N, C-alpha and C positions, 0 to 999 in steps of 0.2 A: 784429594790428587797432597795438599798439607798433609792428611791422617799417612800414606804412601812414607811420606819424608818422616816423619815422627819415626811410624815403623820401622822406616830401612836403619836412622841413626840407633832406635834403642836395641837392634839388632848387633850392631856395629860396639855401643856401649859395652855389650854384656861381655865381646866377644874379648875387645881389651883388656876392661874387668874380672878374664876370667888370669889372665898373666900380670895382671897391676894389683901388688897391693902397700903400700905404704907400711911403717916402723915408724916407730917413737923415734931411728935416729934416724931414719929414710922416710920421709913422709910422701905422699901420693900430694900434688901439684895436681888440684881440679879447677879444667878451667870450666864455666857455667858462659854461654851465651846468649842474650837476648834480644830483640830490634835495637832496645835505644842501650842497655848497660851490659857490662862483660863483669862477672866474678869469678875472684882465684880465693881459692881453700888449698893450706896447708894439713895433710890428712895423714892421725895414726889410726889405721883400721882395724889396728890391733886391739885397740882400748875404745873405737869409736868415737874421735873429741879430736878436733878443731885445732891446731894451734896457733895458725898465723887465717889471716882476712883478711883483703881489705877488696875496692869493685869502682869503677868509674866513679860512682855512688857519694863517694868520698868526699868532703866537701871541697878541700885541696885539688881535690883531681877536676870536681864536676866545676870549679869554680871558669877552672881554662876555654879557652875558645877554640879550640884545637878541632878535626877526626875524633869518628870514633874511636880507629886504630890507633890516632897518637895517643887517643886518653888511659888504650888498651893498654898501651909498653909501658903509661906512668903510672898505673895500676901494677902488671910485676914487678914494675923495680920498686914501690911499697911493699910487695910482698914479700920480694927479697931484701928487703931493708928489714926489712921485720923476724926473717926465717935468720938473719945473719946474725940480729942482738939475743934472736932464743939460743943462738951456737949453733945450727941449721945448716952444714954445708950442702952436703948434696939430696934432692930430692927426686922423685919420681913423675915424669911427665903426663899422666891423664888430660887429655886431649880431648874426652869426654862425649867421641864421635864425631869431632868435629871433622872437617878438614884442616891440616893444618899449614892455613893461606891464611891471610890477611891480621881479623884480630883479636885469634889465638895466633900465630907466629910473632905478631904484634905483643901483647906476654910473654909469650914466650920467649922475647930477644930481652924486653924490658926488667927479667929476674936475671938471667942470664949476665948483665951488664950491671945485673946491684949482686953480681958475686956468687949467686948459687949453680952447681953444677949438676945437669942430667944430660 
């Protein structure tokens, strides 16, 4: 069963990535969700570089005793703050094959509240 889930998500990822690509001025906000943590990256696909990253493993976020969704929202806010410091206002959201729900949605909302537009 889990293999079928992985294959299904991989197909969805490829379908999304055909349409979504980041540039230096408008990077791709990629979300990866493991069982325990959430990782966010702003990626410039033209040069193959990660511009900004944040995760729920960051010390200030991991130290807080809140739910995984709330930690994801904090990680989204952190990546948003770092992006604004670099002068990036707009991004392209890449949910990476996950449903826009729960931790993925919380991360997106956190980034929006920090000032990113997508």
